[in-house]
N, C-alpha and C positions, 0 to 999 in steps of 0.2 A: 462633725458637728456643723453641717451645712446650714441647718435651720437657725443657728445662732448668728450666722454671718449676715451682716447688714449689706444689702446690695443697693446699687444705685440704679440699676436697670430692671425693667419688668422681666420677670422669669429668669433673671440672671443670664440673659442671652442664650438660654437653653444649653449652656456649656459648649456652645459652638462659636464663641467669640469672646471679646473683652469689652467691658463697659468703659466708656470714656465720658468724662464730663467736660463741658466747655462753657462758653459764655451763655449762661442761662439755659443750657440744654444738656440732656443726658441721652447718649445713644450707644447702640451696640455696633462694634466694628467686627464683622463676621469673618470667620476663617474661610479659606478658599472654597470649600465644599458647600458653604451655607450662605443664605441671603435673607433679607427681610428685616423688619424693625426689631424682631427678637431672635433672629438667626435660627428660625425653626424650619425654613424651607430650603430644599436642596437647590443649589445654584445652577444656572444654565451651563456654566463651565463644567461642573461636576457631571451633569447629564451627558454633555458632549464626550467627556473622558470615558464615562462608563459605557456608552453606546459604542465608542470607537474601540475600546478593549474587547467588547463582546463581538463586534464585527471581525476584528483581527483574529480572535480565537476561532470563530466560525470558519473564516477563510483558511486558516492553518489546518483545522480538522478536515475540512472539505478537500483541501489539497492532498493531505496524507491519504484519505480514503480513496480519492480518485487515482492516485499513484498506485496504491495497494491493489485496487480493483484491476487496473490495466496490467499491472505486473503479473497478477494471477492469470489473466486472460492470455497474455503472451506465453506464459510458462505452460499453460494447459495446451495451447496450440502447438508449441514446440514438442511437448510430450506426445501428443496425438500424431504429429508428423513423424517423429522418431519411431513410434510404434508401427506406423504404416510402412515406413521404409524398412524396418526390421522384418516385418511380415513379408513384404515383397521380396527382399533379399533371401530370406529363409526358404520361401516357396520356390523361387527361381533356382536356388542351389539344390534343393531336393529334386526338382524336375531334371536339372542338368545331371545330377548324380545318377538318377534312375535311367536316364537315356544313355549316359556313357557306359554304365555297367551292363545294360541289356543290349547294347548294340542297336539302339534306336528301335527297340521293340522286338528284336528277333528272339531274345530270351535264351539262346543256346549257350551263352557264357564264353564262347570262343573269342579269341582276339580278332576283332573285325573292325572295320571302319564304319562309323555311322555317317549320317548326312553331313556332319561338320568336318569330317576327316580326322577325328580323334579316335584312337583305338581303345578297346576295352582295357587292355593292359595299361595304357596311359591313364585311364580313369581310375584304375586300382591304385596306381602310384600316387595320384592326386589325393585319393581317400586316405591312403597310408600316411602320407606326408602331413595330413591335417588340413589340406586346402578345401576339401569337400567333406562334410560330415559323413561318418560311416554308420 
C-alpha cells in the first residue's frame, strides 16, 4: 500500500535512499549506487565499480583464451614433430632392414657382409629379436 504512505521527499527518493528532514529542509540521502536530489541517477562510484568489474572479467577471459590458444599451438607442434620423427625412424628402419637382409642390394640371401660390415644372418637375428620390424 505504497500509495497510502505519506512521504516527505519528492518521488520517495526513487527507493534508492532515505528521506531526511532537517531544519526547514527535506532531502534524500542516497544509497552508494545512486546520487542526485531524488536518487534517480547512477553515482560515479557505481560507474567506476561496474567498469572495473567489466574490465577485470574481460582481462580474465582474454588471458584464458590466450593461454588456451598457445597451449593448442604448442601441442599441435609437438604432435607434428613426433609424427615427423616417427616417420623418419620408421623409414630409416625399413631401409636398414632391407639393406641388411639383401646384403646391400645383392639379393642372393646368403650370409654376406654389406658395406657396414653387418652380415645377413645378423640382420635376421635383429628381425627375429624384434629390433627391426619383420
